[in-house]
DSSP file (Angstrom, degrees, kcal/mol; ACC not computed):
  #  RESIDUE AA STRUCTURE BP1 BP2  ACC     N-H-->O    O-->H-N    N-H-->O    O-->H-N    TCO  KAPPA ALPHA  PHI   PSI    X-CA   Y-CA   Z-CA
    1    1 A M              0   0    0      0, 0.0     2,-0.3     0, 0.0   136,-0.1   0.000 360.0 360.0 360.0 139.4    0.0    0.1    0.0
    2    2 A D    >   -     0   0    0      1,-0.1     3,-1.5   124,-0.1     4,-0.0  -0.524 360.0-142.8 -62.4 125.7    1.2    3.5   -0.9
    3    3 A K  G >  S+     0   0    0     -2,-0.3     3,-0.6     1,-0.2     4,-0.2   0.672  98.2  62.4 -68.4 -20.2    2.4    5.2    2.2
    4    4 A N  G 3  S+     0   0    0      1,-0.2    -1,-0.2     2,-0.1     4,-0.2   0.602 107.9  43.8 -77.1 -16.8    1.1    8.6    1.0
    5    5 A H  G <> S+     0   0    0     -3,-1.5     4,-2.3     1,-0.1    -1,-0.2   0.133  72.9 110.7-119.3  25.2   -2.5    7.2    0.9
    6    6 A V  H <> S+     0   0    0     -3,-0.6     4,-2.1     1,-0.2     5,-0.1   0.884  80.7  52.2 -69.6 -34.7   -2.8    5.3    4.2
    7    7 A E  H  > S+     0   0    0      2,-0.2     4,-2.7     1,-0.2    -1,-0.2   0.937 108.3  50.6 -64.4 -43.9   -5.2    7.9    5.6
    8    8 A A  H  > S+     0   0    0      2,-0.2     4,-2.8     1,-0.2    -2,-0.2   0.902 108.7  52.7 -56.8 -44.8   -7.4    7.6    2.5
    9    9 A W  H  X S+     0   0    0     -4,-2.3     4,-2.7     1,-0.2    -1,-0.2   0.921 110.5  47.4 -60.1 -44.1   -7.4    3.8    3.0
   10   10 A W  H  X S+     0   0    0     -4,-2.1     4,-2.7     2,-0.2     5,-0.2   0.904 110.9  50.3 -69.1 -38.3   -8.5    4.2    6.5
   11   11 A I  H  X S+     0   0    0     -4,-2.7     4,-2.7     2,-0.2     5,-0.2   0.936 112.4  48.7 -63.1 -43.5  -11.3    6.7    5.6
   12   12 A S  H  X S+     0   0    0     -4,-2.8     4,-3.1   111,-0.2    -2,-0.2   0.949 111.6  48.9 -60.9 -46.8  -12.5    4.3    2.9
   13   13 A L  H  X S+     0   0    0     -4,-2.7     4,-2.0     1,-0.2    -2,-0.2   0.907 113.0  46.9 -64.6 -39.4  -12.5    1.4    5.4
   14   14 A I  H  X S+     0   0    0     -4,-2.7     4,-2.3     2,-0.2    -1,-0.2   0.914 113.1  48.9 -63.9 -42.6  -14.4    3.5    8.1
   15   15 A L  H  X S+     0   0    0     -4,-2.7     4,-3.1    -5,-0.2     5,-0.5   0.938 108.8  53.7 -61.8 -44.1  -17.0    4.7    5.5
   16   16 A R  H  X S+     0   0    0     -4,-3.1     4,-1.9    -5,-0.2    -2,-0.2   0.950 116.1  38.2 -57.3 -46.0  -17.5    1.1    4.3
   17   17 A F  H  X S+     0   0    0     -4,-2.0     4,-2.2    -5,-0.2    -1,-0.2   0.818 115.4  53.3 -75.3 -28.0  -18.2   -0.1    7.7
   18   18 A S  H  X S+     0   0    0     -4,-2.3     4,-1.4     2,-0.2    -2,-0.2   0.930 115.0  40.2 -68.0 -47.6  -20.2    3.1    8.8
   19   19 A I  H  X S+     0   0    0     -4,-3.1     4,-2.3     2,-0.2     5,-0.2   0.880 113.4  54.5 -73.8 -34.7  -22.5    2.9    5.8
   20   20 A A  H  X S+     0   0    0     -4,-1.9     4,-2.4    -5,-0.5    -1,-0.2   0.944 109.7  47.8 -59.0 -45.5  -22.8   -0.9    6.1
   21   21 A S  H  X S+     0   0    0     -4,-2.2     4,-1.8     1,-0.2    -1,-0.2   0.832 107.3  57.7 -66.3 -27.6  -23.9   -0.6    9.8
   22   22 A L  H  X S+     0   0    0     -4,-1.4     4,-1.3     2,-0.2    -1,-0.2   0.933 110.1  42.7 -68.6 -46.5  -26.3    2.1    8.7
   23   23 A F  H  X S+     0   0    0     -4,-2.3     4,-2.0     1,-0.2     5,-0.2   0.885 111.5  53.8 -64.8 -38.0  -28.1   -0.3    6.3
   24   24 A V  H  X S+     0   0    0     -4,-2.4     4,-1.7     1,-0.2    -1,-0.2   0.869 108.5  49.6 -67.5 -34.1  -28.0   -3.2    8.7
   25   25 A A  H  < S+     0   0    0     -4,-1.8    -1,-0.2     1,-0.2    -2,-0.2   0.789 113.6  48.4 -71.5 -28.9  -29.7   -1.0   11.4
   26   26 A A  H  < S+     0   0    0     -4,-1.3     4,-0.4     1,-0.1    -2,-0.2   0.810 114.2  43.4 -83.1 -26.6  -32.3   -0.1    8.8
   27   27 A V  H  X S+     0   0    0     -4,-2.0     4,-1.8    40,-0.2     3,-0.4   0.757  95.9  72.6 -93.2 -27.3  -33.0   -3.6    7.6
   28   28 A V  H  X S+     0   0    0     -4,-1.7     4,-2.5     1,-0.2     3,-0.4   0.955 100.4  47.2 -53.5 -51.9  -33.2   -5.6   10.9
   29   29 A P  H  > S+     0   0    0      0, 0.0     4,-2.2     0, 0.0    -1,-0.2   0.818 107.6  56.2 -61.6 -28.2  -36.5   -4.1   11.8
   30   30 A K  H  4 S+     0   0    0     -3,-0.4     4,-0.3    -4,-0.4     8,-0.3   0.859 113.4  39.0 -71.8 -35.5  -38.0   -4.6    8.4
   31   31 A F  H  < S+     0   0    0     -4,-1.8     4,-0.2    -3,-0.4    -1,-0.2   0.821 118.1  48.9 -83.6 -29.8  -37.3   -8.4    8.5
   32   32 A T  H  < S+     0   0    0     -4,-2.5    -2,-0.2    -5,-0.3    -1,-0.1   0.875 114.3  45.2 -76.5 -35.9  -38.2   -8.7   12.2
   33   33 A G  S  < S-     0   0    0     -4,-2.2     4,-0.3    -5,-0.3    -1,-0.2   0.527 123.9 -98.5 -82.2  -5.5  -41.4   -6.9   11.8
   34   34 A G     >  -     0   0    0     -4,-0.3     4,-1.0    -5,-0.1    -1,-0.1   0.192  18.5-107.6  97.2 142.2  -42.4   -8.7    8.6
   35   35 A L  H  > S+     0   0    0      1,-0.2     4,-1.4     2,-0.2    -1,-0.1   0.753 116.7  61.9 -75.6 -23.7  -42.1   -7.8    5.0
   36   36 A D  H  > S+     0   0    0      1,-0.2     4,-2.3     2,-0.2    -1,-0.2   0.863 100.9  54.6 -70.3 -35.8  -45.8   -7.2    4.7
   37   37 A G  H  > S+     0   0    0     -4,-0.3     4,-2.3     1,-0.2    -1,-0.2   0.836 103.5  55.0 -60.2 -35.5  -45.5   -4.5    7.3
   38   38 A V  H  X S+     0   0    0     -4,-1.0     4,-2.3    -8,-0.3    -2,-0.2   0.920 108.4  48.0 -64.4 -43.5  -42.9   -2.8    5.2
   39   39 A V  H  X S+     0   0    0     -4,-1.4     4,-2.7     2,-0.2    -2,-0.2   0.922 113.7  46.9 -65.1 -42.5  -45.2   -2.7    2.2
   40   40 A V  H  X S+     0   0    0     -4,-2.3     4,-2.7     1,-0.2    -1,-0.2   0.921 112.5  50.6 -62.2 -43.7  -48.1   -1.3    4.4
   41   41 A N  H  X S+     0   0    0     -4,-2.3     4,-2.4     2,-0.2    -1,-0.2   0.893 112.4  45.5 -62.2 -46.5  -45.8    1.2    5.9
   42   42 A F  H  X S+     0   0    0     -4,-2.3     4,-2.4     2,-0.2    -2,-0.2   0.919 113.1  50.7 -64.8 -44.3  -44.6    2.4    2.5
   43   43 A Q  H  X S+     0   0    0     -4,-2.7     4,-0.6     1,-0.2    -2,-0.2   0.922 112.1  47.5 -58.9 -43.6  -48.2    2.5    1.1
   44   44 A N  H >< S+     0   0    0     -4,-2.7     3,-0.8     1,-0.2     4,-0.3   0.920 111.4  50.4 -66.9 -40.9  -49.3    4.6    4.0
   45   45 A T  H 3< S+     0   0    0     -4,-2.4     3,-0.3     1,-0.2    -1,-0.2   0.885 120.8  33.4 -65.6 -36.4  -46.3    6.9    3.7
   46   46 A F  H >< S+     0   0    0     -4,-2.4     3,-1.6     1,-0.2    -1,-0.2   0.289  84.5 104.6-102.9  12.3  -46.8    7.6    0.0
   47   47 A K  T << S+     0   0    0     -3,-0.8    -1,-0.2    -4,-0.6    -2,-0.1   0.793  84.9  46.1 -66.8 -23.2  -50.7    7.4   -0.3
   48   48 A D  T 3  S+     0   0    0     -3,-0.3    -1,-0.3    -4,-0.3     2,-0.2   0.154 101.1  89.1-105.1  20.0  -51.0   11.2   -0.5
   49   49 A T  S <  S-     0   0    0     -3,-1.6    52,-0.1     2,-0.2    -3,-0.1  -0.480  86.3-112.2-106.9 179.0  -48.2   11.6   -3.2
   50   50 A W  S    S+     0   0    0     -2,-0.2    -3,-0.1    50,-0.1    -4,-0.0   0.422  80.3 113.5 -94.1   1.6  -48.1   11.5   -6.9
   51   51 A L  S    S-     0   0    0     -5,-0.2    -2,-0.2     1,-0.1     5,-0.0  -0.545  78.1-108.1 -71.9 138.5  -46.1    8.2   -6.9
   52   52 A P    >>  -     0   0    0      0, 0.0     4,-2.0     0, 0.0     3,-0.6  -0.485  18.5-130.7 -68.0 137.1  -48.0    5.4   -8.3
   53   53 A P  H 3> S+     0   0    0      0, 0.0     4,-2.6     0, 0.0     5,-0.2   0.834 106.9  55.3 -56.0 -38.1  -49.1    2.8   -5.7
   54   54 A A  H 3> S+     0   0    0      1,-0.2     4,-2.3     2,-0.2     5,-0.2   0.908 107.9  48.4 -64.0 -38.1  -47.8   -0.1   -7.8
   55   55 A L  H <> S+     0   0    0     -3,-0.6     4,-2.5     2,-0.2     5,-0.2   0.892 111.8  50.1 -71.6 -38.5  -44.4    1.5   -8.0
   56   56 A V  H  X S+     0   0    0     -4,-2.0     4,-2.4     2,-0.2    -2,-0.2   0.918 111.6  47.8 -59.8 -42.9  -44.4    2.1   -4.2
   57   57 A T  H  X S+     0   0    0     -4,-2.6     4,-1.9     2,-0.2    -2,-0.2   0.947 111.9  50.5 -61.8 -49.4  -45.4   -1.5   -3.6
   58   58 A L  H  X S+     0   0    0     -4,-2.3     4,-1.8     1,-0.2     5,-0.2   0.931 113.1  44.9 -54.7 -50.2  -42.7   -2.8   -5.9
   59   59 A Y  H  X S+     0   0    0     -4,-2.5     4,-2.6     1,-0.2    -1,-0.2   0.911 110.3  54.4 -64.4 -39.5  -40.0   -0.7   -4.3
   60   60 A A  H  < S+     0   0    0     -4,-2.4    -1,-0.2     1,-0.2    -2,-0.2   0.798 107.9  52.2 -66.5 -25.9  -41.2   -1.7   -0.8
   61   61 A R  H  < S+     0   0    0     -4,-1.9     4,-0.3    -5,-0.1    -1,-0.2   0.833 118.0  34.7 -74.4 -35.2  -40.9   -5.3   -1.7
   62   62 A F  H  X S+     0   0    0     -4,-1.8     4,-2.1    -5,-0.2     3,-0.4   0.749  97.9  76.9 -92.9 -24.9  -37.3   -5.0   -3.0
   63   63 A I  H  X S+     0   0    0     -4,-2.6     4,-2.4     1,-0.2     5,-0.2   0.859  90.3  55.3 -60.6 -35.7  -35.7   -2.4   -0.7
   64   64 A P  H  > S+     0   0    0      0, 0.0     4,-0.6     0, 0.0    -1,-0.2   0.925 111.1  46.0 -63.0 -36.5  -35.2   -4.7    2.3
   65   65 A F  H  > S+     0   0    0     -3,-0.4     4,-1.8    -4,-0.3     3,-0.4   0.864 112.5  50.2 -70.8 -34.7  -33.3   -7.2    0.1
   66   66 A I  H  X S+     0   0    0     -4,-2.1     4,-2.0     1,-0.2    -1,-0.2   0.846 106.8  54.8 -66.6 -36.8  -31.3   -4.4   -1.4
   67   67 A E  H  < S+     0   0    0     -4,-2.4    -1,-0.2    -5,-0.2    -2,-0.2   0.634 109.1  50.1 -75.9  -9.7  -30.5   -3.1    2.2
   68   68 A V  H  X S+     0   0    0     -4,-0.6     4,-1.2    -3,-0.4    -2,-0.2   0.825 110.3  49.6 -88.6 -36.4  -29.1   -6.6    2.9
   69   69 A I  H  X S+     0   0    0     -4,-1.8     4,-2.7     1,-0.2     5,-0.2   0.882 101.3  62.0 -65.3 -41.7  -26.9   -6.7   -0.1
   70   70 A I  H  X S+     0   0    0     -4,-2.0     4,-3.3     1,-0.2     5,-0.3   0.905 104.0  43.9 -58.4 -52.1  -25.3   -3.3    0.3
   71   71 A P  H  > S+     0   0    0      0, 0.0     4,-2.8     0, 0.0     5,-0.3   0.933 115.2  50.5 -62.9 -42.0  -23.5   -3.9    3.6
   72   72 A I  H  X S+     0   0    0     -4,-1.2     4,-1.9     1,-0.2    -2,-0.2   0.921 112.7  45.9 -57.6 -46.8  -22.3   -7.3    2.5
   73   73 A W  H  X S+     0   0    0     -4,-2.7     4,-1.8     2,-0.2     5,-0.5   0.916 114.2  47.4 -63.2 -46.1  -21.0   -5.9   -0.7
   74   74 A L  H  < S+     0   0    0     -4,-3.3    -2,-0.2     1,-0.2    -1,-0.2   0.917 114.3  45.9 -67.0 -36.2  -19.3   -2.9    0.9
   75   75 A I  H  < S+     0   0    0     -4,-2.8    -1,-0.2    -5,-0.3    -2,-0.2   0.859 108.4  55.7 -73.2 -30.0  -17.6   -4.9    3.5
   76   76 A S  H  < S-     0   0    0     -4,-1.9    55,-2.2    -5,-0.3    -1,-0.2   0.854  95.9-142.9 -67.4 -33.6  -16.5   -7.6    1.1
   77   77 A G    ><  +     0   0    0     -4,-1.8     3,-1.0     1,-0.3     2,-0.3   0.451  43.9 152.5  85.2  -3.8  -14.7   -5.0   -1.0
   78   78 A F  T 3  S-     0   0    0     -5,-0.5    -1,-0.3     1,-0.3     5,-0.2  -0.479  79.0 -15.1 -69.1 123.9  -15.6   -6.7   -4.2
   79   79 A K  T 3> S-     0   0    0     -2,-0.3     4,-2.1    -3,-0.1     3,-0.3   0.952  85.0-176.2  42.2  60.4  -15.8   -4.2   -7.1
   80   80 A L  H <> S+     0   0    0     -3,-1.0     4,-2.3     1,-0.2     5,-0.2   0.847  73.0  54.7 -59.4 -39.2  -15.9   -1.5   -4.4
   81   81 A R  H  > S+     0   0    0      1,-0.2     4,-2.1     2,-0.2    -1,-0.2   0.926 110.5  46.5 -64.9 -41.8  -16.3    1.4   -6.8
   82   82 A V  H  > S+     0   0    0     -3,-0.3     4,-2.2     1,-0.2    -2,-0.2   0.885 110.8  54.0 -65.9 -38.9  -19.4   -0.3   -8.3
   83   83 A A  H  X S+     0   0    0     -4,-2.1     4,-2.2    -5,-0.2    -1,-0.2   0.874 109.0  47.6 -63.0 -40.8  -20.7   -1.0   -4.9
   84   84 A W  H  X S+     0   0    0     -4,-2.3     4,-2.9     2,-0.2    -2,-0.2   0.903 111.7  50.0 -68.3 -38.5  -20.4    2.6   -3.9
   85   85 A V  H  X S+     0   0    0     -4,-2.1     4,-2.1     2,-0.2    -2,-0.2   0.888 112.6  47.8 -64.2 -36.8  -22.2    3.8   -7.1
   86   86 A F  H  X S+     0   0    0     -4,-2.2     4,-2.4     2,-0.2    -1,-0.2   0.916 111.5  50.2 -70.0 -42.3  -24.9    1.3   -6.4
   87   87 A T  H  X S+     0   0    0     -4,-2.2     4,-2.6     1,-0.2    -2,-0.2   0.908 109.7  51.4 -63.1 -43.8  -25.1    2.5   -2.8
   88   88 A V  H  X S+     0   0    0     -4,-2.9     4,-2.6     1,-0.2     5,-0.2   0.940 109.2  49.7 -54.9 -47.7  -25.3    6.2   -3.9
   89   89 A V  H  X S+     0   0    0     -4,-2.1     4,-2.2     2,-0.2    -2,-0.2   0.924 112.6  47.3 -62.5 -43.4  -28.1    5.5   -6.3
   90   90 A V  H  X S+     0   0    0     -4,-2.4     4,-2.4     1,-0.2    -1,-0.2   0.919 112.8  49.6 -61.6 -44.6  -30.1    3.6   -3.5
   91   91 A L  H  X S+     0   0    0     -4,-2.6     4,-2.5     1,-0.2    -1,-0.2   0.878 110.6  49.5 -66.4 -38.3  -29.5    6.4   -1.1
   92   92 A I  H  X S+     0   0    0     -4,-2.6     4,-2.7     2,-0.2    -1,-0.2   0.874 108.9  52.8 -65.9 -37.9  -30.7    9.0   -3.6
   93   93 A S  H  X S+     0   0    0     -4,-2.2     4,-2.2    -5,-0.2    -2,-0.2   0.913 110.5  47.5 -67.5 -38.0  -33.8    7.0   -4.3
   94   94 A L  H  X S+     0   0    0     -4,-2.4     4,-2.0     2,-0.2    -2,-0.2   0.907 113.5  48.0 -62.7 -44.7  -34.5    6.9   -0.5
   95   95 A A  H  X S+     0   0    0     -4,-2.5     4,-1.9     2,-0.2     5,-0.2   0.914 110.6  50.9 -65.3 -41.4  -33.9   10.6   -0.1
   96   96 A F  H  X S+     0   0    0     -4,-2.7     4,-2.4     1,-0.2    -2,-0.2   0.941 110.6  49.9 -64.0 -43.1  -36.1   11.5   -3.1
   97   97 A G  H  X S+     0   0    0     -4,-2.2     4,-2.3     1,-0.2    -1,-0.2   0.901 109.2  49.6 -57.7 -41.5  -38.9    9.4   -1.8
   98   98 A M  H  <>S+     0   0    0     -4,-2.0     5,-3.3     2,-0.2    -1,-0.2   0.822 111.8  49.6 -71.0 -29.8  -38.8   11.0    1.7
   99   99 A A  H ><5S+     0   0    0     -4,-1.9     3,-1.1     3,-0.2    -1,-0.2   0.902 110.8  50.0 -79.0 -35.3  -38.8   14.5    0.0
  100  100 A V  H 3<5S+     0   0    0     -4,-2.4    -2,-0.2     1,-0.3    -1,-0.2   0.934 111.1  50.1 -63.7 -42.1  -41.9   13.5   -2.2
  101  101 A A  T 3<5S-     0   0    0     -4,-2.3    -1,-0.3    -5,-0.2    -2,-0.2   0.468 118.7-117.9 -73.2  -5.6  -43.5   12.3    1.0
  102  102 A K  T < 5S+     0   0    0     -3,-1.1     2,-0.8    -4,-0.2    -3,-0.2   0.780  73.2 134.6  69.2  31.1  -42.7   15.7    2.6
  103  103 A H     >< +     0   0    0     -5,-3.3     4,-1.9     1,-0.2     3,-0.5  -0.676  23.9 166.3 -99.6  73.7  -40.5   14.1    5.2
  104  104 A Y  H  >  +     0   0    0     -2,-0.8     4,-1.9     1,-0.3    -1,-0.2   0.768  66.4  56.1 -73.5 -25.7  -37.8   16.7    4.7
  105  105 A D  H  > S+     0   0    0      2,-0.2     4,-1.8     1,-0.2    -1,-0.3   0.869 111.2  43.6 -69.8 -35.6  -35.8   15.9    7.9
  106  106 A V  H  > S+     0   0    0     -3,-0.5     4,-2.5     2,-0.2    -2,-0.2   0.854 113.1  52.5 -77.9 -32.0  -35.3   12.3    6.9
  107  107 A A  H  X S+     0   0    0     -4,-1.9     4,-2.3    -9,-0.2    -2,-0.2   0.865 107.9  51.6 -65.7 -34.8  -34.6   13.4    3.3
  108  108 A A  H  X S+     0   0    0     -4,-1.9     4,-2.1     2,-0.2    -2,-0.2   0.938 110.0  49.1 -67.8 -45.1  -31.9   15.8    4.6
  109  109 A D  H  X S+     0   0    0     -4,-1.8     4,-1.9     1,-0.2    -2,-0.2   0.924 111.4  50.1 -59.4 -45.2  -30.3   12.9    6.7
  110  110 A N  H  X S+     0   0    0     -4,-2.5     4,-2.0     1,-0.2    -1,-0.2   0.920 107.3  52.7 -66.1 -39.2  -30.4   10.6    3.6
  111  111 A F  H  X S+     0   0    0     -4,-2.3     4,-2.4     1,-0.2    -1,-0.2   0.885 106.5  54.5 -63.1 -34.1  -28.7   13.3    1.4
  112  112 A F  H  X S+     0   0    0     -4,-2.1     4,-2.0     1,-0.2    -1,-0.2   0.923 107.1  50.0 -56.2 -44.6  -26.0   13.5    4.1
  113  113 A Y  H  X S+     0   0    0     -4,-1.9     4,-2.5     2,-0.2    -2,-0.2   0.834 106.6  56.4 -62.2 -35.5  -25.5    9.7    3.7
  114  114 A V  H  X S+     0   0    0     -4,-2.0     4,-2.9     1,-0.2    -2,-0.2   0.931 106.7  49.6 -67.1 -43.1  -25.3   10.3   -0.1
  115  115 A M  H  X S+     0   0    0     -4,-2.4     4,-2.2     2,-0.2    -2,-0.2   0.912 111.0  48.3 -58.7 -37.3  -22.5   12.7    0.5
  116  116 A M  H  X S+     0   0    0     -4,-2.0     4,-2.2     1,-0.2    -2,-0.2   0.893 112.0  49.7 -72.6 -32.0  -20.7   10.2    2.8
  117  117 A A  H  X S+     0   0    0     -4,-2.5     4,-2.7     2,-0.2    -2,-0.2   0.891 109.1  52.3 -71.5 -34.7  -21.2    7.5    0.1
  118  118 A C  H  X S+     0   0    0     -4,-2.9     4,-2.4     2,-0.2    -2,-0.2   0.918 109.5  50.0 -63.9 -39.0  -19.8    9.9   -2.5
  119  119 A L  H  X S+     0   0    0     -4,-2.2     4,-2.5     2,-0.2    -1,-0.2   0.908 109.5  50.7 -60.2 -44.6  -16.8   10.4   -0.3
  120  120 A G  H  X S+     0   0    0     -4,-2.2     4,-1.2     2,-0.2    -2,-0.2   0.896 108.6  51.8 -59.8 -41.1  -16.4    6.6    0.0
  121  121 A L  H  < S+     0   0    0     -4,-2.7     4,-0.4     1,-0.2    -2,-0.2   0.911 111.2  48.2 -60.8 -42.5  -16.6    6.3   -3.8
  122  122 A Y  H >< S+     0   0    0     -4,-2.4     3,-0.9     1,-0.2    -2,-0.2   0.928 116.4  41.2 -64.0 -45.8  -13.7    9.0   -4.1
  123  123 A V  H >< S+     0   0    0     -4,-2.5     3,-2.0     1,-0.2     4,-0.4   0.624  92.2  85.9 -83.4  -9.1  -11.4    7.3   -1.5
  124  124 A S  G >< S+     0   0    0     -4,-1.2     3,-1.0     1,-0.3    -1,-0.2   0.732  74.3  73.4 -59.9 -24.6  -12.2    3.8   -2.8
  125  125 A Q  G <  S+     0   0    0     -3,-0.9    -1,-0.3    -4,-0.4    -2,-0.1   0.788 100.7  44.4 -60.0 -27.3   -9.4    4.3   -5.4
  126  126 A F  G <  S+     0   0    0     -3,-2.0     2,-0.5    -4,-0.1    -1,-0.2   0.507  92.6  97.8 -94.1  -8.0   -7.0    3.9   -2.4
  127  127 A D    <   +     0   0    0     -3,-1.0   -47,-0.1    -4,-0.4  -121,-0.0  -0.762  35.8 163.7 -90.2 116.2   -8.7    0.9   -0.9
  128  128 A R        +     0   0    0     -2,-0.5     8,-1.7     8,-0.1     2,-0.5   0.116  39.1 115.9-116.5  15.8   -7.1   -2.5   -1.9
  129  129 A C  E     +A  135   0A   0      6,-0.2     2,-0.3  -120,-0.1     6,-0.2  -0.757  31.5 162.7 -98.5 130.3   -8.8   -4.6    0.8
  130  130 A Q  E >>  -A  134   0A   0      4,-2.2     4,-1.8    -2,-0.5     3,-1.0  -0.984  45.2-101.6-138.5 149.2  -11.2   -7.4    0.0
  131  131 A I  T 34 S+     0   0    0    -55,-2.2   -55,-0.0    -2,-0.3   -56,-0.0  -0.506 111.7  16.4 -67.0 130.8  -12.4  -10.3    2.1
  132  132 A G  T 34 S+     0   0    0     -2,-0.2    -1,-0.2     1,-0.1   -56,-0.0   0.094 125.1  61.0  90.6 -24.0  -10.5  -13.4    1.0
  133  133 A C  T <4 S-     0   0    0     -3,-1.0    -2,-0.2     1,-0.3     2,-0.1   0.573  87.2-151.6-107.9 -14.4   -7.9  -11.4   -0.7
  134  134 A G  E  <  -A  130   0A   0     -4,-1.8    -4,-2.2     1,-0.0     2,-0.5  -0.389  49.4 -36.8  74.0-157.4   -6.4   -9.3    2.1
  135  135 A C  E     -A  129   0A   0     -6,-0.2    -6,-0.2    -2,-0.1     2,-0.2  -0.924  60.8-151.4-107.8 122.3   -5.0   -6.0    1.3
  136  136 A K              0   0    0     -8,-1.7    -8,-0.1    -2,-0.5    -2,-0.0  -0.530 360.0 360.0 -90.7 151.6   -3.1   -5.6   -2.0
  137  137 A K              0   0    0     -2,-0.2  -135,-0.1  -136,-0.1    -1,-0.1   0.454 360.0 360.0 -85.0 360.0   -0.3   -3.2   -2.6
């Protein structure tokens, strides 16, 4: 590992685990409370918005599984830049949804996470650690 980029490597590692833990904390209640409850919650949240109910239901059915994939992908380090781009897209979709539902405080938090993920994407160029491969030079 390049000695000039050790700090960036640590930042990348910290961001990987921070965002991964954020998604784990978000998804555990969804699975313990039941996936049908997630769908009902999403439908209630977006019932007075312009988003089509069928799209809301589809999103609500898939998002818990996406929220399981993201932490595994980030922690594994496999194709890390692609993992960060995927994470940014998911976070933007969550923030956009909360803005549409007029939950501006949650949307603001989500956009902060988008910025963190963008930083993770930037510093991922210095991160050479993958599960099963160790840290490459």
